[in-house]
N, CA, C and O atoms as a printed pandas DataFrame, in Angstrom:
     atom_number atom_name residue_name chain_id  residue_number  x_coord  y_coord  z_coord
0              1         N          MET        A               1   41.193  -21.883   28.014
1              2        CA          MET        A               1   40.500  -21.329   26.877
2              3         C          MET        A               1   39.322  -22.218   26.474
3              4         O          MET        A               1   38.258  -21.723   26.102
4              5         N          ARG        A               2   39.520  -23.500   26.551
5              6        CA          ARG        A               2   38.462  -24.443   26.202
6              7         C          ARG        A               2   37.258  -24.273   27.123
7              8         O          ARG        A               2   36.116  -24.394   26.680
8              9         N          HIS        A               3   37.506  -23.993   28.399
9             10        CA          HIS        A               3   36.407  -23.793   29.354
10            11         C          HIS        A               3   35.580  -22.559   28.983
11            12         O          HIS        A               3   34.362  -22.544   29.156
12            13         N          LEU        A               4   36.248  -21.542   28.479
13            14        CA          LEU        A               4   35.532  -20.328   28.070
14            15         C          LEU        A               4   34.636  -20.591   26.865
15            16         O          LEU        A               4   33.523  -20.071   26.788
16            17         N          ARG        A               5   35.123  -21.399   25.925
17            18        CA          ARG        A               5   34.298  -21.742   24.767
18            19         C          ARG        A               5   33.066  -22.542   25.187
19            20         O          ARG        A               5   31.956  -22.284   24.721
20            21         N          VAL        A               6   33.274  -23.499   26.059
21            22        CA          VAL        A               6   32.154  -24.311   26.549
22            23         C          VAL        A               6   31.144  -23.413   27.274
23            24         O          VAL        A               6   29.938  -23.523   27.055
24            25         N          LEU        A               7   31.640  -22.539   28.124
25            26        CA          LEU        A               7   30.777  -21.615   28.852
26            27         C          LEU        A               7   30.009  -20.707   27.877
27            28         O          LEU        A               7   28.821  -20.448   28.066
28            29         N          PHE        A               8   30.691  -20.236   26.854
29            30        CA          PHE        A               8   30.061  -19.384   25.853
30            31         C          PHE        A               8   28.918  -20.125   25.150
31            32         O          PHE        A               8   27.810  -19.599   25.047
32            33         N          PHE        A               9   29.186  -21.342   24.669
33            34        CA          PHE        A               9   28.159  -22.102   23.966
34            35         C          PHE        A               9   26.983  -22.466   24.866
35            36         O          PHE        A               9   25.833  -22.414   24.431
36            37         N          VAL        A              10   27.252  -22.825   26.082
37            38        CA          VAL        A              10   26.174  -23.154   27.023
38            39         C          VAL        A              10   25.307  -21.918   27.274
39            40         O          VAL        A              10   24.079  -22.001   27.292
40            41         N          THR        A              11   25.956  -20.786   27.464
41            42        CA          THR        A              11   25.223  -19.544   27.703
42            43         C          THR        A              11   24.382  -19.175   26.488
43            44         O          THR        A              11   23.203  -18.852   26.630
44            45         N          VAL        A              12   24.962  -19.217   25.314
45            46        CA          VAL        A              12   24.241  -18.848   24.094
46            47         C          VAL        A              12   23.065  -19.788   23.858
47            48         O          VAL        A              12   21.956  -19.330   23.583
48            49         N          PHE        A              13   23.289  -21.081   23.960
49            50        CA          PHE        A              13   22.235  -22.039   23.665
50            51         C          PHE        A              13   21.179  -22.119   24.763
51            52         O          PHE        A              13   20.106  -22.683   24.546
52            53         N          THR        A              14   21.462  -21.574   25.914
53            54        CA          THR        A              14   20.466  -21.515   26.981
54            55         C          THR        A              14   19.676  -20.216   26.914
55            56         O          THR        A              14   18.451  -20.235   27.028
56            57         N          LEU        A              15   20.347  -19.103   26.735
57            58        CA          LEU        A              15   19.681  -17.808   26.760
58            59         C          LEU        A              15   18.910  -17.471   25.486
59            60         O          LEU        A              15   17.835  -16.875   25.558
60            61         N          VAL        A              16   19.433  -17.838   24.342
61            62        CA          VAL        A              16   18.787  -17.471   23.088
62            63         C          VAL        A              16   17.366  -18.024   23.001
63            64         O          VAL        A              16   16.452  -17.263   22.680
64            65         N          PRO        A              17   17.135  -19.312   23.271
65            66        CA          PRO        A              17   15.741  -19.798   23.203
66            67         C          PRO        A              17   14.822  -19.083   24.205
67            68         O          PRO        A              17   13.658  -18.823   23.900
68            69         N          ILE        A              18   15.328  -18.775   25.360
69            70        CA          ILE        A              18   14.523  -18.067   26.361
70            71         C          ILE        A              18   14.171  -16.664   25.854
71            72         O          ILE        A              18   13.026  -16.229   25.969
72            73         N          LEU        A              19   15.150  -15.966   25.300
73            74        CA          LEU        A              19   14.899  -14.620   24.768
74            75         C          LEU        A              19   13.918  -14.650   23.599
75            76         O          LEU        A              19   13.077  -13.760   23.469
76            77         N          VAL        A              20   14.023  -15.660   22.758
77            78        CA          VAL        A              20   13.094  -15.795   21.630
78            79         C          VAL        A              20   11.670  -16.017   22.138
79            80         O          VAL        A              20   10.728  -15.422   21.615
80            81         N          LEU        A              21   11.508  -16.856   23.140
81            82        CA          LEU        A              21   10.178  -17.104   23.709
82            83         C          LEU        A              21    9.601  -15.844   24.349
83            84         O          LEU        A              21    8.420  -15.544   24.172
84            85         N          VAL        A              22   10.420  -15.112   25.085
85            86        CA          VAL        A              22    9.962  -13.870   25.711
86            87         C          VAL        A              22    9.542  -12.865   24.646
87            88         O          VAL        A              22    8.501  -12.222   24.782
88            89         N          ALA        A              23   10.332  -12.723   23.596
89            90        CA          ALA        A              23   10.000  -11.790   22.517
90            91         C          ALA        A              23    8.701  -12.202   21.822
91            92         O          ALA        A              23    7.863  -11.350   21.524
92            93         N          ALA        A              24    8.528  -13.482   21.565
93            94        CA          ALA        A              24    7.307  -13.958   20.910
94            95         C          ALA        A              24    6.087  -13.712   21.785
95            96         O          ALA        A              24    5.039  -13.310   21.279
96            97         N          PHE        A              25    6.202  -13.942   23.071
97            98        CA          PHE        A              25    5.096  -13.687   23.994
98            99         C          PHE        A              25    4.753  -12.206   24.025
99           100         O          PHE        A              25    3.577  -11.841   24.001
100          101         N          THR        A              26    5.756  -11.358   24.079
101          102        CA          THR        A              26    5.537   -9.909   24.135
102          103         C          THR        A              26    4.829   -9.415   22.890
103          104         O          THR        A              26    3.875   -8.643   22.990
104          105         N          VAL        A              27    5.274   -9.844   21.722
105          106        CA          VAL        A              27    4.640   -9.427   20.471
106          107         C          VAL        A              27    3.215   -9.960   20.405
107          108         O          VAL        A              27    2.298   -9.228   20.033
108          109         N          GLY        A              28    3.022  -11.204   20.756
109          110        CA          GLY        A              28    1.681  -11.791   20.739
110          111         C          GLY        A              28    0.745  -11.095   21.699
111          112         O          GLY        A              28   -0.418  -10.861   21.370
112          113         N          HIS        A              29    1.231  -10.761   22.881
113          114        CA          HIS        A              29    0.412  -10.057   23.869
114          115         C          HIS        A              29    0.047   -8.667   23.373
115          116         O          HIS        A              29   -1.087   -8.221   23.551
116          117         N          SER        A              30    0.997   -7.982   22.753
117          118        CA          SER        A              30    0.750   -6.639   22.230
118          119         C          SER        A              30   -0.305   -6.672   21.128
119          120         O          SER        A              30   -1.188   -5.815   21.094
120          121         N          ILE        A              31   -0.223   -7.649   20.230
121          122        CA          ILE        A              31   -1.197   -7.776   19.151
122          123         C          ILE        A              31   -2.568   -8.097   19.722
123          124         O          ILE        A              31   -3.571   -7.544   19.269
124          125         N          ALA        A              32   -2.626   -8.976   20.703
125          126        CA          ALA        A              32   -3.905   -9.324   21.313
126          127         C          ALA        A              32   -4.517   -8.127   22.017
127          128         O          ALA        A              32   -5.733   -7.941   21.979
128          129         N          ALA        A              33   -3.694   -7.319   22.656
129          130        CA          ALA        A              33   -4.202   -6.145   23.353
130          131         C          ALA        A              33   -4.742   -5.109   22.383
131          132         O          ALA        A              33   -5.625   -4.335   22.753
132          133         N          ARG        A              34   -4.248   -5.068   21.170
133          134        CA          ARG        A              34   -4.675   -4.087   20.170
134          135         C          ARG        A              34   -5.740   -4.642   19.229
135          136         O          ARG        A              34   -6.183   -3.934   18.324
136          137         N          SER        A              35   -6.161   -5.886   19.419
137          138        CA          SER        A              35   -7.171   -6.430   18.529
138          139         C          SER        A              35   -8.555   -6.044   19.037
139          140         O          SER        A              35   -8.688   -5.458   20.111
140          141         N          GLY        A              36   -9.550   -6.363   18.288
141          142        CA          GLY        A              36  -10.903   -6.027   18.671
142          143         C          GLY        A              36  -11.398   -4.822   17.890
143          144         O          GLY        A              36  -10.721   -4.310   16.999
144          145         N          VAL        A              37  -12.570   -4.394   18.240
145          146        CA          VAL        A              37  -13.219   -3.300   17.538
146          147         C          VAL        A              37  -12.823   -1.971   18.169
147          148         O          VAL        A              37  -12.915   -1.798   19.384
148          149         N          ALA        A              38  -12.387   -1.050   17.344
149          150        CA          ALA        A              38  -12.029    0.283   17.826
150          151         C          ALA        A              38  -13.302    1.081   18.090
151          152         O          ALA        A              38  -14.289    0.964   17.364
152          153         N          SER        A              39  -13.258    1.894   19.145
153          154        CA          SER        A              39  -14.412    2.736   19.454
154          155         C          SER        A              39  -13.968    3.931   20.283
155          156         O          SER        A              39  -12.916    3.909   20.922
156          157         N          ILE        A              40  -14.786    4.966   20.259
157          158        CA          ILE        A              40  -14.540    6.168   21.042
158          159         C          ILE        A              40  -15.834    6.532   21.750
159          160         O          ILE        A              40  -16.900    6.575   21.137
160          161         N          LYS        A              41  -15.729    6.791   23.036
161          162        CA          LYS        A              41  -16.881    7.221   23.824
162          163         C          LYS        A              41  -16.528    8.553   24.483
163          164         O          LYS        A              41  -15.489    8.674   25.131
164          165         N          ILE        A              42  -17.388    9.543   24.316
165          166        CA          ILE        A              42  -17.234   10.810   25.025
166          167         C          ILE        A              42  -18.239   10.799   26.168
167          168         O          ILE        A              42  -19.450   10.833   25.945
168          169         N          ALA        A              43  -17.723   10.749   27.400
169          170        CA          ALA        A              43  -18.582   10.694   28.578
170          171         C          ALA        A              43  -19.092   12.086   28.965
171          172         O          ALA        A              43  -20.221   12.227   29.435
172          173         N          ALA        A              44  -18.282   13.084   28.773
173          174        CA          ALA        A              44  -18.671   14.462   29.103
174          175         C          ALA        A              44  -17.815   15.408   28.281
175          176         O          ALA        A              44  -16.632   15.128   28.086
176          177         N          PRO        A              45  -18.338   16.482   27.806
177          178        CA          PRO        A              45  -19.731   16.914   27.964
178          179         C          PRO        A              45  -20.660   16.093   27.080
179          180         O          PRO        A              45  -20.226   15.447   26.126
180          181         N          ALA        A              46  -21.926   16.129   27.410
181          182        CA          ALA        A              46  -22.930   15.401   26.642
182          183         C          ALA        A              46  -23.216   16.129   25.332
183          184         O          ALA        A              46  -22.931   17.318   25.189
184          185         N          GLU        A              47  -23.774   15.406   24.397
185          186        CA          GLU        A              47  -24.214   16.020   23.132
186          187         C          GLU        A              47  -25.164   17.175   23.443
187          188         O          GLU        A              47  -26.066   17.031   24.269
188          189         N          ASN        A              48  -24.967   18.317   22.787
189          190        CA          ASN        A              48  -25.775   19.525   22.945
190          191         C          ASN        A              48  -25.708   20.133   24.346
191          192         O          ASN        A              48  -26.625   20.842   24.759
192          193         N          ALA        A              49  -24.637   19.860   25.069
193          194        CA          ALA        A              49  -24.480   20.423   26.415
194          195         C          ALA        A              49  -24.261   21.929   26.349
195          196         O          ALA        A              49  -23.770   22.459   25.353
196          197         N          LEU        A              50  -24.633   22.598   27.419
197          198        CA          LEU        A              50  -24.378   24.018   27.561
198          199         C          LEU        A              50  -23.183   24.175   28.487
199          200         O          LEU        A              50  -23.224   23.735   29.636
200          201         N          VAL        A              51  -22.118   24.801   27.995
201          202        CA          VAL        A              51  -20.905   24.996   28.797
202          203         C          VAL        A              51  -20.643   26.488   28.952
203          204         O          VAL        A              51  -21.101   27.303   28.152
204          205         N          SER        A              52  -19.899   26.824   29.995
205          206        CA          SER        A              52  -19.587   28.230   30.250
206          207         C          SER        A              52  -18.542   28.732   29.275
207          208         O          SER        A              52  -17.506   28.097   29.073
208          209         N          ALA        A              53  -18.824   29.882   28.669
209          210        CA          ALA        A              53  -17.876   30.487   27.733
210          211         C          ALA        A              53  -16.675   31.011   28.499
211          212         O          ALA        A              53  -16.776   31.367   29.673
212          213         N          ASP        A              54  -15.558   31.052   27.832
213          214        CA          ASP        A              54  -14.312   31.598   28.369
214          215         C          ASP        A              54  -13.782   30.863   29.596
215          216         O          ASP        A              54  -12.996   31.423   30.361
216          217         N          GLU        A              55  -14.201   29.620   29.789
217          218        CA          GLU        A              55  -13.649   28.776   30.850
218          219         C          GLU        A              55  -13.160   27.476   30.238
219          220         O          GLU        A              55  -13.746   26.979   29.276
220          221         N          GLU        A              56  -12.095   26.927   30.789
221          222        CA          GLU        A              56  -11.632   25.621   30.319
222          223         C          GLU        A              56  -12.623   24.561   30.790
223          224         O          GLU        A              56  -13.226   24.684   31.857
224          225         N          TYR        A              57  -12.779   23.528   29.984
225          226        CA          TYR        A              57  -13.736   22.483   30.288
226          227         C          TYR        A              57  -13.087   21.137   30.013
227          228         O          TYR        A              57  -12.421   20.962   28.992
228          229         N          ALA        A              58  -13.277   20.182   30.920
229          230        CA          ALA        A              58  -12.677   18.853   30.760
230          231         C          ALA        A              58  -13.580   17.951   29.923
231          232         O          ALA        A              58  -14.762   17.783   30.222
232          233         N          LEU        A              59  -13.007   17.380   28.880
233          234        CA          LEU        A              59  -13.692   16.402   28.050
234          235         C          LEU        A              59  -13.276   15.022   28.571
235          236         O          LEU        A              59  -12.093   14.683   28.540
236          237         N          SER        A              60  -14.229   14.235   29.044
237          238        CA          SER        A              60  -13.936   12.883   29.538
238          239         C          SER        A              60  -14.182   11.882   28.422
239          240         O          SER        A              60  -15.189   11.965   27.718
240          241         N          TYR        A              61  -13.264   10.933   28.258
241          242        CA          TYR        A              61  -13.342   10.008   27.121
242          243         C          TYR        A              61  -12.891    8.614   27.521
243          244         O          TYR        A              61  -12.253    8.410   28.554
244          245         N          GLU        A              62  -13.246    7.666   26.669
245          246        CA          GLU        A              62  -12.753    6.291   26.763
246          247         C          GLU        A              62  -12.595    5.769   25.344
247          248         O          GLU        A              62  -13.520    5.853   24.537
248          249         N          VAL        A              63  -11.407    5.224   25.042
249          250        CA          VAL        A              63  -11.084    4.779   23.684
250          251         C          VAL        A              63  -10.664    3.319   23.704
251          252         O          VAL        A              63   -9.915    2.888   24.581
252          253         N          SER        A              64  -11.153    2.563   22.731
253          254        CA          SER        A              64  -10.662    1.218   22.464
254          255         C          SER        A              64   -9.908    1.308   21.148
255          256         O          SER        A              64  -10.499    1.630   20.117
256          257         N          TRP        A              65   -8.601    1.025   21.171
257          258        CA          TRP        A              65   -7.735    1.282   20.018
258          259         C          TRP        A              65   -8.029    0.419   18.806
259          260         O          TRP        A              65   -7.846    0.875   17.677
260          261         N          GLY        A              66   -8.475   -0.798   18.998
261          262        CA          GLY        A              66   -8.625   -1.707   17.863
262          263         C          GLY        A              66   -7.255   -2.125   17.361
263          264         O          GLY        A              66   -6.248   -1.900   18.032
264          265         N          ALA        A              67   -7.213   -2.729   16.192
265          266        CA          ALA        A              67   -5.955   -3.242   15.644
266          267         C          ALA        A              67   -5.071   -2.150   15.063
267          268         O          ALA        A              67   -3.848   -2.295   15.054
268          269         N          GLU        A              68   -5.657   -1.061   14.577
269          270        CA          GLU        A              68   -4.879   -0.044   13.876
270          271         C          GLU        A              68   -4.603    1.207   14.692
271          272         O          GLU        A              68   -3.607    1.888   14.447
272          273         N          GLY        A              69   -5.454    1.525   15.650
273          274        CA          GLY        A              69   -5.333    2.776   16.380
274          275         C          GLY        A              69   -4.116    2.834   17.290
275          276         O          GLY        A              69   -3.747    1.846   17.925
276          277         N          ASN        A              70   -3.505    4.004   17.342
277          278        CA          ASN        A              70   -2.339    4.222   18.188
278          279         C          ASN        A              70   -2.569    5.388   19.141
279          280         O          ASN        A              70   -2.089    5.371   20.275
280          281         N          HIS        A              71   -3.294    6.387   18.689
281          282        CA          HIS        A              71   -3.634    7.544   19.507
282          283         C          HIS        A              71   -4.781    8.293   18.820
283          284         O          HIS        A              71   -5.228    7.901   17.742
284          285         N          PHE        A              72   -5.245    9.357   19.441
285          286        CA          PHE        A              72   -6.291   10.145   18.809
286          287         C          PHE        A              72   -5.984   11.624   18.955
287          288         O          PHE        A              72   -5.163   12.030   19.778
288          289         N          HIS        A              73   -6.657   12.414   18.144
289          290        CA          HIS        A              73   -6.549   13.862   18.212
290          291         C          HIS        A              73   -7.921   14.427   18.541
291          292         O          HIS        A              73   -8.944   13.905   18.098
292          293         N          VAL        A              74   -7.930   15.500   19.326
293          294        CA          VAL        A              74   -9.155   16.216   19.615
294          295         C          VAL        A              74   -9.220   17.403   18.661
295          296         O          VAL        A              74   -8.282   18.196   18.583
296          297         N          TRP        A              75  -10.314   17.518   17.945
297          298        CA          TRP        A              75  -10.544   18.624   17.014
298          299         C          TRP        A              75  -11.642   19.503   17.591
299          300         O          TRP        A              75  -12.711   19.012   17.954
300          301         N          VAL        A              76  -11.381   20.795   17.674
301          302        CA          VAL        A              76  -12.386   21.749   18.133
302          303         C          VAL        A              76  -12.591   22.766   17.012
303          304         O          VAL        A              76  -11.683   23.518   16.659
304          305         N          ASP        A              77  -13.791   22.770   16.467
305          306        CA          ASP        A              77  -14.130   23.683   15.365
306          307         C          ASP        A              77  -13.116   23.611   14.227
307          308         O          ASP        A              77  -12.700   24.634   13.684
308          309         N          GLY        A              78  -12.723   22.383   13.873
309          310        CA          GLY        A              78  -11.821   22.184   12.749
310          311         C          GLY        A              78  -10.343   22.362   13.053
311          312         O          GLY        A              78   -9.510   22.209   12.160
312          313         N          GLN        A              79   -9.999   22.684   14.299
313          314        CA          GLN        A              79   -8.598   22.866   14.680
314          315         C          GLN        A              79   -8.123   21.627   15.445
315          316         O          GLN        A              79   -8.705   21.247   16.461
316          317         N          ARG        A              80   -7.054   21.008   14.936
317          318        CA          ARG        A              80   -6.529   19.780   15.549
318          319         C          ARG        A              80   -5.677   20.093   16.767
319          320         O          ARG        A              80   -4.826   20.982   16.742
320          321         N          GLY        A              81   -5.925   19.343   17.831
321          322        CA          GLY        A              81   -5.110   19.432   19.034
322          323         C          GLY        A              81   -4.020   18.384   19.011
323          324         O          GLY        A              81   -3.921   17.618   18.052
324          325         N          PRO        A              82   -3.191   18.335   20.059
325          326        CA          PRO        A              82   -2.095   17.356   20.114
326          327         C          PRO        A              82   -2.614   15.925   20.246
327          328         O          PRO        A              82   -3.771   15.701   20.601
328          329         N          GLY        A              83   -1.741   14.963   19.954
329          330        CA          GLY        A              83   -2.096   13.555   20.084
330          331         C          GLY        A              83   -2.283   13.163   21.537
331          332         O          GLY        A              83   -1.563   13.635   22.417
332          333         N          VAL        A              84   -3.256   12.294   21.782
333          334        CA          VAL        A              84   -3.537   11.770   23.120
334          335         C          VAL        A              84   -3.333   10.267   23.057
335          336         O          VAL        A              84   -3.907    9.595   22.200
336          337         N          TYR        A              85   -2.515    9.735   23.961
337          338        CA          TYR        A              85   -2.138    8.322   23.916
338          339         C          TYR        A              85   -2.746    7.482   25.030
339          340         O          TYR        A              85   -2.549    6.267   25.047
340          341         N          SER        A              86   -3.464    8.078   25.945
341          342        CA          SER        A              86   -4.094    7.294   27.014
342          343         C          SER        A              86   -5.496    6.888   26.574
343          344         O          SER        A              86   -6.192    7.661   25.915
344          345         N          SER        A              87   -5.905    5.686   26.936
345          346        CA          SER        A              87   -7.177    5.166   26.456
346          347         C          SER        A              87   -8.374    5.615   27.283
347          348         O          SER        A              87   -9.519    5.422   26.875
348          349         N          LYS        A              88   -8.117    6.210   28.434
349          350        CA          LYS        A              88   -9.221    6.672   29.278
350          351         C          LYS        A              88   -8.726    7.850   30.093
351          352         O          LYS        A              88   -7.618    7.820   30.631
352          353         N          GLY        A              89   -9.543    8.885   30.186
353          354        CA          GLY        A              89   -9.141   10.031   30.981
354          355         C          GLY        A              89   -9.905   11.270   30.610
355          356         O          GLY        A              89  -11.061   11.215   30.192
356          357         N          SER        A              90   -9.227   12.407   30.774
357          358        CA          SER        A              90   -9.854   13.671   30.410
358          359         C          SER        A              90   -8.854   14.545   29.675
359          360         O          SER        A              90   -7.641   14.426   29.850
360          361         N          TYR        A              91   -9.391   15.416   28.858
361          362        CA          TYR        A              91   -8.610   16.326   28.035
362          363         C          TYR        A              91   -9.201   17.710   28.263
363          364         O          TYR        A              91  -10.413   17.897   28.160
364          365         N          VAL        A              92   -8.343   18.680   28.574
365          366        CA          VAL        A              92   -8.831   20.034   28.828
366          367         C          VAL        A              92   -9.038   20.752   27.498
367          368         O          VAL        A              92   -8.095   20.994   26.745
368          369         N          LEU        A              93  -10.280   21.079   27.235
369          370        CA          LEU        A              93  -10.625   21.803   26.010
370          371         C          LEU        A              93  -10.180   23.252   26.123
371          372         O          LEU        A              93  -10.095   23.794   27.224
372          373         N          PRO        A              94   -9.897   23.878   24.994
373          374        CA          PRO        A              94   -9.550   25.304   25.040
374          375         C          PRO        A              94  -10.785   26.130   25.427
375          376         O          PRO        A              94  -11.919   25.659   25.338
376          377         N          ARG        A              95  -10.542   27.333   25.844
377          378        CA          ARG        A              95  -11.651   28.246   26.153
378          379         C          ARG        A              95  -12.475   28.450   24.885
379          380         O          ARG        A              95  -11.933   28.682   23.805
380          381         N          LEU        A              96  -13.793   28.358   25.038
381          382        CA          LEU        A              96  -14.691   28.468   23.899
382          383         C          LEU        A              96  -15.412   29.809   23.924
383          384         O          LEU        A              96  -15.936   30.218   24.960
384          385         N          ASN        A              97  -15.437   30.486   22.798
385          386        CA          ASN        A              97  -16.216   31.718   22.657
386          387         C          ASN        A              97  -17.698   31.370   22.703
387          388         O          ASN        A              97  -18.067   30.229   22.424
388          389         N          PRO        A              98  -18.548   32.320   23.046
389          390        CA          PRO        A              98  -19.987   32.045   23.026
390          391         C          PRO        A              98  -20.434   31.561   21.647
391          392         O          PRO        A              98  -19.994   32.080   20.621
392          393         N          GLY        A              99  -21.311   30.565   21.640
393          394        CA          GLY        A              99  -21.837   30.026   20.391
394          395         C          GLY        A              99  -21.764   28.507   20.351
395          396         O          GLY        A              99  -21.426   27.855   21.339
396          397         N          GLU        A             100  -22.090   27.958   19.178
397          398        CA          GLU        A             100  -22.076   26.510   18.990
398          399         C          GLU        A             100  -20.690   26.061   18.550
399          400         O          GLU        A             100  -20.024   26.740   17.768
400          401         N          HIS        A             101  -20.263   24.912   19.060
401          402        CA          HIS        A             101  -18.940   24.386   18.740
402          403         C          HIS        A             101  -19.028   22.897   18.431
403          404         O          HIS        A             101  -19.857   22.180   18.991
404          405         N          VAL        A             102  -18.162   22.445   17.532
405          406        CA          VAL        A             102  -18.089   21.035   17.143
406          407         C          VAL        A             102  -16.795   20.456   17.700
407          408         O          VAL        A             102  -15.709   20.976   17.446
408          409         N          ILE        A             103  -16.925   19.370   18.465
409          410        CA          ILE        A             103  -15.771   18.704   19.075
410          411         C          ILE        A             103  -15.722   17.273   18.562
411          412         O          ILE        A             103  -16.697   16.531   18.677
412          413         N          SER        A             104  -14.582   16.889   17.994
413          414        CA          SER        A             104  -14.419   15.537   17.445
414          415         C          SER        A             104  -13.173   14.879   18.013
415          416         O          SER        A             104  -12.149   15.533   18.210
416          417         N          LEU        A             105  -13.266   13.597   18.270
417          418        CA          LEU        A             105  -12.118   12.773   18.607
418          419         C          LEU        A             105  -11.914   11.836   17.430
419          420         O          LEU        A             105  -12.830   11.104   17.054
420          421         N          LYS        A             106  -10.713   11.850   16.839
421          422        CA          LYS        A             106  -10.439   11.044   15.649
422          423         C          LYS        A             106   -9.261   10.113   15.912
423          424         O          LYS        A             106   -8.157   10.563   16.216
424          425         N          LEU        A             107   -9.506    8.824   15.794
425          426        CA          LEU        A             107   -8.495    7.799   16.018
426          427         C          LEU        A             107   -7.560    7.723   14.813
427          428         O          LEU        A             107   -8.015    7.690   13.670
428          429         N          VAL        A             108   -6.249    7.696   15.074
429          430        CA          VAL        A             108   -5.253    7.620   13.998
430          431         C          VAL        A             108   -4.236    6.524   14.309
431          432         O          VAL        A             108   -4.149    6.033   15.435
432          433         N          ASP        A             109   -3.466    6.153   13.278
433          434        CA          ASP        A             109   -2.417    5.151   13.470
434          435         C          ASP        A             109   -1.083    5.849   13.768
435          436         O          ASP        A             109   -1.043    7.064   13.963
436          437         N          THR        A             110   -0.015    5.085   13.801
437          438        CA          THR        A             110    1.294    5.649   14.140
438          439         C          THR        A             110    1.774    6.680   13.129
439          440         O          THR        A             110    2.595    7.534   13.464
440          441         N          GLY        A             111    1.276    6.616   11.898
441          442        CA          GLY        A             111    1.648    7.579   10.867
442          443         C          GLY        A             111    0.677    8.753   10.800
443          444         O          GLY        A             111    0.706    9.524    9.841
444          445         N          HIS        A             112   -0.180    8.895   11.805
445          446        CA          HIS        A             112   -1.191    9.960   11.878
446          447         C          HIS        A             112   -2.254    9.844   10.788
447          448         O          HIS        A             112   -2.938   10.820   10.479
448          449         N          ARG        A             113   -2.393    8.653   10.206
449          450        CA          ARG        A             113   -3.437    8.422    9.210
450          451         C          ARG        A             113   -4.732    8.052    9.932
451          452         O          ARG        A             113   -4.720    7.180   10.801
452          453         N          PRO        A             114   -5.843    8.694    9.589
453          454        CA          PRO        A             114   -7.118    8.371   10.235
454          455         C          PRO        A             114   -7.515    6.919    9.998
455          456         O          PRO        A             114   -7.345    6.388    8.901
456          457         N          THR        A             115   -8.040    6.291   11.034
457          458        CA          THR        A             115   -8.514    4.916   10.913
458          459         C          THR        A             115   -9.978    4.873   10.509
459          460         O          THR        A             115  -10.506    3.809   10.188
460          461         N          GLY        A             116  -10.633    6.026   10.522
461          462        CA          GLY        A             116  -12.059    6.081   10.201
462          463         C          GLY        A             116  -12.949    6.060   11.424
463          464         O          GLY        A             116  -14.158    6.267   11.317
464          465         N          VAL        A             117  -12.361    5.811   12.594
465          466        CA          VAL        A             117  -13.141    5.781   13.827
466          467         C          VAL        A             117  -13.083    7.171   14.456
467          468         O          VAL        A             117  -12.005    7.704   14.722
468          469         N          GLU        A             118  -14.258    7.746   14.685
469          470        CA          GLU        A             118  -14.307    9.058   15.309
470          471         C          GLU        A             118  -15.643    9.248   16.012
471          472         O          GLU        A             118  -16.612    8.535   15.751
472          473         N          LYS        A             119  -15.668   10.215   16.898
473          474        CA          LYS        A             119  -16.889   10.572   17.629
474          475         C          LYS        A             119  -16.963   12.092   17.653
475          476         O          LYS        A             119  -15.987   12.761   17.992
476          477         N          THR        A             120  -18.119   12.633   17.294
477          478        CA          THR        A             120  -18.306   14.080   17.237
478          479         C          THR        A             120  -19.529   14.473   18.060
479          480         O          THR        A             120  -20.566   13.811   18.017
480          481         N          ILE        A             121  -19.385   15.559   18.806
481          482        CA          ILE        A             121  -20.500   16.132   19.543
482          483         C          ILE        A             121  -20.534   17.633   19.270
483          484         O          ILE        A             121  -19.556   18.224   18.812
484          485         N          LYS        A             122  -21.677   18.224   19.562
485          486        CA          LYS        A             122  -21.823   19.677   19.495
486          487         C          LYS        A             122  -22.141   20.175   20.896
487          488         O          LYS        A             122  -22.900   19.549   21.636
488          489         N          VAL        A             123  -21.551   21.303   21.247
489          490        CA          VAL        A             123  -21.845   21.954   22.521
490          491         C          VAL        A             123  -22.096   23.438   22.242
491          492         O          VAL        A             123  -21.673   23.978   21.220
492          493         N          THR        A             124  -22.783   24.066   23.163
493          494        CA          THR        A             124  -23.017   25.510   23.058
494          495         C          THR        A             124  -22.449   26.165   24.294
495          496         O          THR        A             124  -22.723   25.744   25.418
496          497         N          SER        A             125  -21.652   27.204   24.081
497          498        CA          SER        A             125  -21.086   27.940   25.206
498          499         C          SER        A             125  -21.794   29.289   25.297
499          500         O          SER        A             125  -22.130   29.914   24.291
500          501         N          SER        A             126  -22.007   29.714   26.543
501          502        CA          SER        A             126  -22.651   31.024   26.741
502          503         C          SER        A             126  -22.070   31.711   27.965
503          504         O          SER        A             126  -22.479   32.822   28.301
């Protein structure tokens, strides 16, 4: 029984400091990765682009989350789309009726509260 107690204490006093260091590194790395200035870039379509009506169109983007951002929403003509959690890629826009349309990407935090960082473009479909 005494050997089990010794083994228990050795294991606890060896593993706990290692786990604490790993946890501290992980949290620190996560905070560092989320620091910096938040920004949103829409690579395509360009501002005032002409797109084909009644066809799906890929919106290409690149996002820097900053300290507060967790994901963003795509808004088309005032209608919010689902949350997007990848920092770079493309999002398929809904089919657009002929006319002018406003497309916005709005960065939000984990509680879906806007961070104030957003990018808006206008496109015309015909």
